[in-house]
MARMARGU-256826 format. One line per 3 residues: number of its first residue (from 1); their letters; for each residue x, y, z of N, C-alpha, C, O. Coordinates in steps of 0.1 Angstrom, whole numbers, padded with zeros to 4 digits. Layout:
% residues N
NUM = A = X Y Z X Y Z X Y Z X Y Z | ... $
% end
This chain:
% residues 76
1 = MLE = 0420 0286 0227 0415 0273 0226 0397 0274 0231 0390 0265 0226 | 0393 0280 0237 0379 0281 0242 0372 0288 0229 0360 0284 0227 | 0379 0299 0218 0373 0304 0208 0368 0291 0198 0357 0286 0195 $
4 = TSL = 0382 0286 0195 0383 0271 0185 0370 0262 0189 0362 0259 0180 | 0368 0259 0202 0360 0250 0208 0347 0255 0201 0341 0250 0192 | 0342 0267 0207 0327 0275 0203 0325 0274 0187 0315 0272 0182 $
7 = NQL = 0340 0278 0180 0334 0277 0165 0334 0264 0159 0331 0263 0147 | 0338 0251 0168 0337 0238 0162 0325 0235 0163 0318 0230 0154 | 0319 0239 0182 0306 0233 0185 0294 0242 0176 0283 0237 0174 $
10 = EQL = 0298 0258 0170 0288 0267 0163 0285 0257 0150 0274 0255 0146 | 0300 0251 0145 0297 0242 0135 0289 0232 0132 0281 0229 0122 | 0294 0225 0146 0283 0210 0146 0271 0211 0146 0263 0203 0140 $
13 = VTD = 0267 0224 0157 0250 0229 0157 0244 0229 0145 0233 0223 0144 | 0252 0237 0133 0248 0241 0120 0247 0230 0113 0236 0228 0108 | 0259 0220 0113 0255 0211 0108 0241 0199 0107 0234 0195 0098 $
16 = LMQ = 0243 0197 0121 0232 0193 0128 0218 0195 0125 0209 0188 0122 | 0219 0210 0125 0204 0217 0120 0200 0213 0105 0189 0209 0101 | 0213 0215 0097 0208 0209 0079 0205 0196 0079 0196 0192 0071 $
19 = KNA = 0213 0188 0087 0211 0174 0085 0194 0171 0092 0187 0162 0088 | 0191 0179 0102 0174 0176 0106 0169 0177 0097 0162 0168 0093 | 0171 0192 0091 0161 0198 0078 0159 0184 0067 0148 0177 0066 $
22 = QLS = 0171 0182 0059 0170 0172 0052 0163 0160 0056 0156 0154 0048 | 0166 0154 0071 0158 0143 0069 0144 0150 0072 0134 0145 0066 | 0140 0159 0079 0122 0162 0078 0117 0160 0065 0106 0154 0063 $
25 = EQN = 0126 0166 0054 0119 0165 0043 0118 0152 0036 0109 0150 0028 | 0130 0141 0038 0126 0130 0036 0118 0124 0042 0112 0116 0035 | 0114 0125 0055 0106 0119 0065 0093 0124 0057 0084 0116 0055 $
28 = AAV = 0090 0140 0051 0077 0139 0044 0072 0134 0033 0060 0132 0030 | 0084 0133 0027 0084 0126 0013 0080 0112 0014 0070 0108 0007 | 0086 0101 0021 0083 0089 0028 0069 0089 0033 0061 0081 0028 $
31 = AQQ = 0063 0098 0043 0048 0097 0047 0040 0098 0034 0028 0093 0034 | 0045 0105 0022 0037 0109 0015 0034 0098 0007 0023 0094 0005 | 0046 0092 0001 0048 0078 -0004 0040 0065 0005 0032 0057 0001 $
34 = LAQ = 0044 0065 0013 0033 0055 0021 0022 0055 0024 0016 0045 0026 | 0013 0072 0025 -0001 0075 0022 -0002 0070 0009 -0012 0062 0008 | 0005 0071 -0004 -0001 0065 -0014 -0003 0052 -0017 -0011 0049 -0026 $
37 = AKE = 0006 0045 -0011 0007 0028 -0013 -0004 0023 -0006 -0011 0014 -0011 | -0008 0032 0011 -0022 0027 0014 -0034 0027 0005 -0042 0018 0002 | -0033 0042 0002 -0045 0042 -0006 -0046 0032 -0017 -0056 0025 -0019 $
40 = END = -0034 0031 -0026 -0033 0019 -0039 -0038 0006 -0032 -0047 -0001 -0036 | -0030 0003 -0019 -0032 -0011 -0015 -0048 -0014 -0011 -0054 -0024 -0014 | -0055 -0002 -0004 -0067 -0002 -0002 -0075 -0006 -0016 -0083 -0016 -0016 $
43 = SLQ = -0074 0001 -0027 -0080 0000 -0041 -0076 -0012 -0044 -0084 -0018 -0050 | -0067 -0016 -0041 -0065 -0029 -0048 -0073 -0043 -0039 -0078 -0053 -0043 | -0072 -0038 -0030 -0081 -0048 -0021 -0094 -0050 -0021 -0101 -0060 -0017 $
46 = LSL = -0098 -0038 -0026 -0114 -0036 -0031 -0113 -0042 -0045 -0121 -0052 -0047 | -0109 -0040 -0050 -0108 -0043 -0064 -0111 -0063 -0064 -0120 -0070 -0070 | -0100 -0065 -0056 -0097 -0081 -0053 -0113 -0087 -0045 -0118 -0098 -0047 $
49 = MEH = -0118 -0079 -0039 -0129 -0083 -0034 -0141 -0083 -0047 -0147 -0094 -0049 | -0143 -0074 -0053 -0153 -0072 -0064 -0151 -0084 -0073 -0160 -0092 -0074 | -0139 -0086 -0079 -0135 -0097 -0086 -0140 -0111 -0077 -0150 -0118 -0080 $
52 = EEK = -0134 -0111 -0069 -0140 -0125 -0060 -0150 -0129 -0061 -0153 -0140 -0066 | -0161 -0117 -0056 -0176 -0120 -0055 -0180 -0122 -0072 -0185 -0133 -0073 | -0179 -0117 -0082 -0183 -0117 -0092 -0173 -0135 -0096 -0180 -0143 -0102 $
55 = NGA = -0163 -0137 -0094 -0157 -0150 -0101 -0167 -0162 -0092 -0168 -0173 -0098 | -0174 -0158 -0076 -0182 -0165 -0069 -0195 -0167 -0074 -0201 -0177 -0071 | -0200 -0157 -0082 -0215 -0158 -0086 -0213 -0162 -0101 -0223 -0166 -0105 $
58 = AAA = -0202 -0161 -0111 -0199 -0168 -0119 -0198 -0184 -0116 -0202 -0193 -0123 | -0192 -0185 -0106 -0192 -0203 -0104 -0205 -0206 -0102 -0211 -0212 -0111 | -0210 -0203 -0092 -0223 -0207 -0088 -0234 -0209 -0102 -0240 -0219 -0103 $
61 = RIQ = -0235 -0201 -0108 -0240 -0200 -0128 -0236 -0214 -0132 -0244 -0223 -0134 | -0221 -0215 -0134 -0218 -0226 -0139 -0222 -0241 -0132 -0225 -0251 -0138 | -0219 -0240 -0116 -0222 -0253 -0110 -0238 -0254 -0112 -0243 -0265 -0112 $
64 = ALV = -0246 -0244 -0115 -0261 -0249 -0115 -0266 -0250 -0129 -0278 -0252 -0131 | -0258 -0249 -0138 -0257 -0251 -0152 -0253 -0265 -0153 -0258 -0273 -0161 | -0246 -0267 -0148 -0238 -0287 -0147 -0245 -0292 -0141 -0246 -0304 -0144 $
67 = ERA = -0255 -0289 -0129 -0265 -0298 -0126 -0274 -0298 -0133 -0277 -0310 -0135 | -0281 -0289 -0139 -0294 -0291 -0148 -0288 -0298 -0159 -0296 -0306 -0162 | -0278 -0298 -0165 -0271 -0306 -0173 -0272 -0318 -0171 -0280 -0323 -0178 $
70 = SAG = -0264 -0327 -0161 -0267 -0337 -0156 -0275 -0344 -0152 -0275 -0356 -0152 | -0289 -0334 -0146 -0302 -0340 -0144 -0307 -0337 -0159 -0313 -0348 -0158 | -0309 -0334 -0169 -0314 -0338 -0183 -0306 -0349 -0187 -0312 -0356 -0195 $
73 = VVN = -0294 -0355 -0184 -0290 -0364 -0189 -0293 -0375 -0184 -0295 -0385 -0190 | -0293 -0375 -0169 -0304 -0390 -0159 -0312 -0391 -0165 -0313 -0401 -0171 | -0321 -0379 -0167 -0337 -0380 -0172 -0341 -0388 -0186 -0351 -0395 -0189 $
76 = A = -0328 -0384 -0194 -0333 -0385 -0205 -0332 -0405 -0212 -0337 -0407 -0222 $
% end
C-alpha cells in the first residue's frame, strides 16, 4: 500500500511539474503578446495625437479663412 501511494505521489508530482512547465511557456507567450500590444497601443496613441494636432491646425486655418472671407463680404 505504501508503495502504491508513493508511486501515485511520484506520478502526481511529475504531472504537476509538466503542467507547471506548460503554464510557464504559456505565461511567457502571453507576456510577449502583452508587450507587443502595449507597444502597438503606444504607437497608435502617438499617431492619434499627431492627427489631432494636424486637424486642429487645419481647423484653425479654415476658421481664419472663413473669418477673412466674412470680413471681406461685410466690407464689400
